[in-house]
C-alpha positions in Angstrom: -1.3 -15.2 -19.6 -0.2 -11.5 -19.5 -1.4 -8.8 -17.2 -4.3 -6.9 -18.9 -8.0 -6.7 -18.9 -8.4 -10.6 -19.1 -5.9 -11.4 -16.4 -7.4 -13.1 -13.3 -6.1 -14.4 -10.2 -7.3 -17.9 -9.3 -9.1 -18.1 -6.0 -6.4 -20.7 -4.9 -3.8 -18.0 -5.2 -5.5 -15.5 -2.9 -3.8 -15.2 0.5 -6.6 -15.7 2.9 -4.6 -15.2 6.2 -1.2 -13.9 7.4 1.7 -16.2 6.7 2.1 -16.8 10.4 -1.3 -18.7 10.3 0.2 -20.8 7.5 3.0 -21.8 9.6 5.6 -19.3 8.3 7.2 -16.2 9.8 6.6 -12.8 8.2 9.9 -13.1 6.3 9.0 -16.6 5.1 6.8 -15.5 2.2 8.2 -16.0 -1.2 10.1 -13.4 -3.2 10.0 -13.3 -7.0 13.1 -11.4 -8.1 13.2 -9.7 -11.6 16.2 -8.1 -13.0 15.7 -5.4 -15.9 19.3 -5.7 -17.1 19.0 -9.4 -18.0 15.3 -10.1 -17.8 16.1 -12.9 -15.5 13.5 -14.1 -13.0 14.5 -15.9 -9.7 12.6 -17.5 -6.9 13.6 -16.9 -3.3 12.3 -16.4 0.3 11.9 -12.8 1.7 14.4 -13.5 4.3 17.2 -13.8 1.6 16.7 -10.1 0.8 20.1 -9.1 2.4 22.0 -11.3 0.0 20.0 -9.9 -3.1 21.0 -6.3 -2.3 24.4 -4.6 -2.4 26.1 -2.4 0.2 25.1 1.2 -0.5 21.7 0.3 -1.8 19.0 2.4 -0.2 15.6 1.0 0.9 13.0 3.8 1.4 10.2 2.6 3.6 6.8 3.9 4.6 6.3 4.5 8.4 2.5 4.9 8.3 0.7 3.0 10.8 -2.6 1.2 10.0 -5.8 2.5 11.5 -8.8 0.2 12.4 -10.6 2.2 9.8 -13.7 0.0 9.3 -16.8 0.6 11.6 -19.6 -2.1 11.3 -23.2 -1.1 11.7 -26.2 -3.5 11.6 -26.3 -3.7 7.7 -23.6 -1.5 6.6 -19.9 -1.0 7.2 -18.2 2.4 7.0 -14.7 2.5 5.8 -12.9 5.8 6.6 -10.5 6.7 3.9 -8.8 10.1 4.4 -9.6 13.6 5.7 -10.4 16.1 3.1 -7.8 18.9 2.7 -9.0 22.3 3.7 -12.3 21.0 5.3 -12.3 20.7 9.0 -13.3 17.3 10.3 -14.6 16.1 6.9 -13.5 12.7 5.9 -13.9 10.6 2.8 -15.8 7.5 3.6 -16.9 4.4 1.6 -20.2 2.8 2.6 -20.4 -0.9 2.0 -23.2 -3.4 2.5 -22.3 -6.3 4.8 -22.6 -9.7 3.3 -21.9 -12.4 5.8 -18.3 -12.0 7.0 -17.4 -9.6 4.1 -18.8 -6.5 2.5 -19.5 -5.2 -1.0 -19.8 -1.6 -2.3 -23.1 0.1 -1.3 -24.5 2.6 -3.9 -27.2 4.1 -1.6 -27.1 7.0 0.7 -28.3 10.6 0.1 -27.0 14.1 0.9 -27.9 15.2 4.5 -28.5 11.6 5.7 -27.1 10.7 9.0 -26.1 7.3 10.2 -26.2 6.2 13.9 -22.8 4.8 14.8 -21.6 2.7 17.7 -21.0 4.6 20.9 -23.7 7.1 20.3 -21.8 9.0 17.5 -23.4 10.0 14.2 -22.1 10.3 10.7 -23.6 12.9 8.4 -23.2 12.4 4.6 -22.4 15.9 3.2 -22.0 15.2 -0.6 -20.9 12.4 -2.9 -17.3 12.8 -3.7 -16.8 10.0 -6.3 -19.0 7.1 -7.4 -18.1 5.2 -4.3 -16.9 7.9 -1.7 -18.8 10.3 0.4 -17.5 13.4 2.1 -18.9 13.0 5.6 -18.6 14.4 9.1 -18.4 12.3 12.3 -19.8 13.9 15.4 -16.4 13.2 17.3 -12.8 13.0 16.6 -12.3 10.3 13.9 -8.9 8.8 14.8 -9.7 8.4 18.6 -13.1 7.0 17.7 -11.6 4.4 15.3 -9.1 3.3 17.7 -12.0 2.4 20.1 -14.8 1.2 17.7 -13.0 0.3 14.5 -11.6 -2.9 13.1 -9.0 -3.2 10.3 -10.5 -3.0 6.8 -10.6 -6.5 5.2 -12.1 -7.7 1.9 -13.8 -11.0 0.8 -10.5 -12.9 0.2 -9.7 -12.7 4.0 -12.0 -15.1 5.7 -11.9 -13.7 9.2 -10.9 -10.8 11.3 -7.3 -10.4 12.4 -6.1 -8.0 15.1 -4.8 -4.6 14.1 -1.3 -5.8 15.0 -1.4 -8.2 12.0 -1.7 -5.1 9.8 1.2 -3.2 11.3 4.8 -3.2 9.7 7.9 -3.2 11.7 8.4 0.4 10.5 5.0 1.7 11.6 5.1 4.9 13.7 2.4 4.5 16.4 1.5 8.1 16.7 -1.8 10.0 16.5 -2.4 9.3 12.8 -2.4 6.5 10.2 -3.8 5.2 7.0 -6.8 3.3 6.1 -4.9 0.3 4.7 -1.6 -1.3 5.5 1.5 -0.4 3.5 1.8 -4.1 2.9 5.1 -4.2 0.9 6.8 -3.8 4.2 4.9 -6.4 6.2 7.5 -9.2 5.6 10.3 -7.3 7.3 11.2 -8.2 10.8 13.5 -6.6 13.3 16.1 -9.4 12.7 15.9 -8.9 8.9 16.4 -5.2 9.3 19.5 -5.8 11.5 20.8 -8.2 8.7 20.2 -5.4 6.1 22.2 -2.8 8.1 25.0 -5.3 8.8 25.2 -5.9 5.1 25.6 -2.1 4.5 22.1 -1.5 3.1 20.7 1.8 4.0 17.2 2.6 5.1 15.3 5.9 5.0 11.7 6.7 6.1 8.9 8.7 4.6 5.2 8.7 5.3 2.2 8.2 3.0 -1.2 7.6 4.7 -3.2 5.4 2.3 -6.8 5.7 1.6 -9.2 2.8 1.0 -7.7 0.4 -1.5 -10.9 -0.6 -3.2 -11.2 1.5 -6.5 -12.4 -0.4 -9.5 -10.1 -1.5 -12.3 -8.8 1.5 -14.2 -9.9 3.9 -11.5 -7.1 6.2 -10.4 -6.1 6.2 -6.7 -7.4 9.0 -4.5 -5.4 11.9 -3.1 -3.3 10.9 -0.1 -1.3 12.6 2.6 2.4 12.2 2.5 5.7 13.7 3.8 9.2 13.2 2.5 11.5 14.4 5.3 14.5 16.6 4.7 17.0 13.8 5.8 15.4 11.3 3.5 15.5 13.6 0.5 19.1 14.3 1.3 20.1 10.5 1.5 18.2 9.7 -1.7 20.2 12.4 -3.5 23.5 11.2 -1.9 23.0 7.6 -3.0 21.9 8.7 -6.5 25.0 11.0 -6.8 27.3 8.0 -5.9 25.7 5.7 -8.4 23.8 3.7 -5.8 20.4 2.1 -6.2 17.2 3.6 -4.6 14.6 0.9 -4.1 11.2 1.8 -2.9 9.5 -0.5 -0.4 5.9 -0.3 -1.8 4.0 1.6 -4.3 3.2 4.2 -1.6 6.9 5.1 -1.4 7.1 5.4 -5.1 4.2 7.8 -5.2 5.6 10.0 -2.5 9.1 10.1 -3.9 7.9 10.8 -7.4 5.7 13.6 -6.1 8.8 15.2 -4.3 10.9 15.3 -7.5 11.5 18.9 -8.7 11.8 20.2 -12.2 15.4 19.3 -12.3 14.9 15.7 -11.3 16.0 16.0 -7.7 14.1 14.8 -4.7 13.3 17.6 -2.4 11.8 17.6 1.1 8.0 17.8 0.6 4.7 17.3 2.3 1.0 17.7 1.6 -1.4 15.8 -0.7 -0.5 13.9 -3.7 -2.6 13.0 -6.7 0.4 11.8 -8.7 -0.2 8.6 -10.7 2.8 6.7 -12.0 2.2 5.1 -15.4 4.5 3.7 -18.1 4.0 6.9 -19.9 5.0 9.2 -17.1 7.9 6.9 -16.0 9.9 7.3 -12.8 12.7 9.6 -12.0 13.5 9.0 -8.3 13.6 5.2 -7.9 15.6 2.4 -9.5 13.8 -0.6 -8.1 10.7 -1.6 -6.3 9.8 -4.1 -3.7 6.1 -4.7 -3.7 3.4 -7.4 -3.5 1.5 -9.0 -6.4 -1.3 -6.7 -7.8 -4.6 -7.1 -9.5 -5.0 -6.5 -13.3 -6.2 -3.1 -14.4 -5.0 -1.5 -11.1 -2.8 1.7 -10.8 -0.4 -0.4 -8.8 0.2 -2.8 -11.7 0.6 0.3 -14.0 3.3 1.5 -11.6 5.1 -1.9 -11.7 5.1 -1.7 -15.5 6.5 1.8 -15.4 9.5 0.4 -13.4 10.1 -3.0 -14.8 8.8 -2.4 -18.3 5.8 -4.2 -19.9 7.6 -7.3 -21.2 9.3 -8.1 -17.8 6.2 -7.4 -15.9 4.2 -9.8 -18.1 6.9 -12.4 -17.7 7.0 -12.0 -13.9 3.3 -12.3 -13.6 3.2 -15.5 -15.8 5.9 -16.9 -13.5 4.0 -15.9 -10.4 0.9 -17.7 -11.7 2.7 -20.8 -12.9 4.5 -21.2 -9.6 1.7 -20.7 -7.2 2.6 -17.3 -5.7 0.0 -15.7 -3.5 -1.7 -12.4 -4.0 -3.0 -9.6 -1.7 -1.8 -8.0 1.5 -0.8 -11.2 3.3 0.7 -12.8 0.1 4.1 -13.0 -1.5 6.5 -10.4 -2.7 8.1 -9.1 -5.9 11.5 -7.4 -6.1 12.4 -5.5 -9.3 16.0 -4.7 -9.6 17.9 -2.6 -12.3 
């Protein structure tokens, strides 16, 4: 089986709870390692990562915290995605119909409709933004409201609620902002593992990309997202590249931010704002040499990005190996490391 329109993930390979609930530490998830130079595929545990990297390698990580971005009403749930650039207090939201403990996309709603929200707030639908997203305005500040009334977004493969701490990575900056979904590639890192990487001589550098809702349909491009590549991070990326080192993105969010920050001469520059950049095998990558990520659904833009970095043949072989060896998908699942 190869990734493509007919590729499916068996229900038994959907991670339904965090690895801690399965008796493992965060860094106890499995790690599928793919090497472009040889086409070799190896099987490891995530805690073995320091030994798989070389001194001087650079891991670029996303420091975005995860907001409790879902608010449940009686029959609907509202998923807050991202604020709209240039429009004060207007956010993109997804309406979902509650179905038992999960929810499914809801195609209803009309311009000007207002929804009563918990705590006496109201949400006004301003206009339809895409087939599934609305531009909407909440009657109070969104982020403080979510921190009080929201819960983490979860989909049908996760059987019950988990606290927001289960959706934070060790790199998350607990400030006044965040993303709708967890930058889950970094979830298996622990403080002890970071210390082991530093002792090994592996470098780490931060950037921020606040994700929107992660529920676009297959072949639907990702939405515009807010990002920042700090000056120091751009400088260390260029330093490592100049010395022949390897820049490895921890997550597809990091790839998107770094590739957005590449200038016309192929150099990574400090950059911030909104990115609509989509990485495909046709566009390729210029800023990263490798990728540490999860296992992605067929037809998704994330899998297109994996193929852009690993190449179509290695991507197909890796996903066959993941299926044949029982790797777990989704945000609480196993990991995939693509090396040059």
